[in-house]
Structure formats: C-alpha cells, structure tokens
C-alpha positions as CSV (number, residue, x, y, z in Angstrom):
1,M,15.9,28.7,-5.4
2,N,13.4,30.8,-5.3
3,D,10.5,28.7,-6.2
4,T,7.8,27.2,-2.5
5,T,7.2,24.0,-5.2
6,P,8.9,21.1,-4.2
7,N,11.0,19.4,-7.4
8,I,10.1,15.3,-6.9
9,T,11.6,13.0,-8.9
10,A,9.2,10.1,-10.5
11,T,10.3,7.5,-7.2
12,G,8.5,10.4,-5.3
13,R,11.6,11.6,-3.9
14,I,12.2,15.5,-3.3
15,L,15.3,17.1,-4.3
16,T,17.0,20.0,-2.5
17,D,18.9,22.6,-3.6
18,D,21.5,21.2,-3.7
19,E,20.9,18.1,-5.3
20,I,19.5,20.4,-8.4
21,D,22.5,22.5,-8.1
22,S,24.4,19.2,-8.8
23,I,22.3,18.1,-11.7
24,A,22.3,21.5,-13.5
25,D,26.6,21.7,-14.0
26,D,26.1,17.8,-15.0
27,V,24.0,18.8,-17.5
28,A,25.9,22.0,-18.1
29,V,29.4,19.4,-18.3
30,R,27.9,16.1,-20.7
31,N,26.4,18.9,-22.4
32,F,22.2,17.3,-22.9
33,D,20.5,18.0,-25.9
34,V,18.2,19.4,-23.5
35,E,15.1,19.0,-26.9
36,A,15.3,15.7,-26.4
37,I,15.3,15.0,-22.7
38,R,11.8,17.4,-22.9
39,R,10.3,14.6,-25.3
40,R,7.7,12.3,-24.0
41,G,5.2,9.9,-24.6
42,R,5.2,7.2,-27.5
43,P,7.9,8.0,-30.5
44,A,6.6,8.8,-33.7
45,L,5.4,5.9,-36.0
46,G,5.5,8.3,-38.9
47,S,5.7,11.5,-40.1
48,S,2.2,12.9,-38.8
49,P,0.4,11.9,-35.2
50,S,-1.0,8.6,-35.0
51,R,-4.3,7.4,-34.6
52,L,-5.4,4.8,-32.5
53,V,-7.8,2.4,-33.8
54,P,-9.4,0.5,-31.4
55,V,-10.6,-3.4,-32.6
56,R,-11.9,-6.4,-30.4
57,L,-10.4,-9.9,-30.6
58,D,-11.7,-13.1,-29.2
59,S,-9.7,-15.0,-26.8
60,D,-8.1,-17.6,-29.1
61,L,-7.4,-14.8,-31.8
62,H,-5.4,-13.0,-28.8
63,D,-3.6,-15.4,-27.5
64,S,-2.4,-16.2,-30.6
65,L,-1.8,-12.7,-30.8
66,R,0.7,-12.8,-27.6
67,V,2.1,-15.8,-28.5
68,R,3.5,-14.2,-32.3
69,A,4.5,-11.3,-30.8
70,I,6.7,-13.4,-27.6
71,K,7.8,-15.3,-29.9
72,D,9.0,-12.3,-32.1
73,H,10.3,-9.9,-29.5
74,A,7.8,-8.1,-30.8
75,T,5.0,-6.2,-29.3
76,S,1.5,-6.6,-30.3
77,S,0.7,-3.2,-32.2
78,E,4.1,-3.9,-34.2
79,I,2.7,-7.9,-35.4
80,I,-1.0,-5.9,-35.6
81,R,0.7,-3.2,-38.2
82,A,2.5,-5.7,-39.7
83,A,0.0,-8.0,-40.6
84,L,-2.3,-5.2,-42.0
85,R,0.5,-3.7,-44.1
86,A,0.3,-6.9,-45.8
87,Y,-3.0,-8.1,-46.0
88,L,-3.1,-4.3,-47.6
89,A,-0.7,-4.7,-49.9
90,S,-1.9,-8.4,-51.3
C-alpha cells in the first residue's frame, strides 16, 4: 500500500497492509453491497431529509415519556412522532 495514512479501526487499532488485503479479499468473495456499507447516519424517516424540531419538556413530562418509551420498546422520538401524528389526524 503506497498511502502513508494509517487505516484505523473504530476502536483505534491500526490495520496492517496484510489485514487490509485480507479484508479486501473477503469483500470480493462475499460480494458485499459496497453502497449499503458506505451509507452512514440515521436512517431516513421518509422520502425527504428529516428536520430537527427542538422542544422543551418539563421534568414530569420527560419522565413520563421515558417510561412510555421503555414500556413500548421504542425511542422517545418514536413516541413523540406517533403522538403528534395522532393529534394532527384528529
């Protein structure tokens, strides 16, 4: 490898040239979808980019939201989106 920049894993370990070659061979053999691997960030919520809408919650409401999210095995954002959809549909 002619590049002088080290290849570092997410945990900070520097990969050797032999390890890079082995990974490349593995990728070629398994026929990975490289574009799917390259995608980073949060998954899309719809057909267009999501918008962040900050909202302030008092402590009681925030605690209730967290309890409900745990109960429903969901994130706080999922609970808020569902509640907002239900409210706007009424």
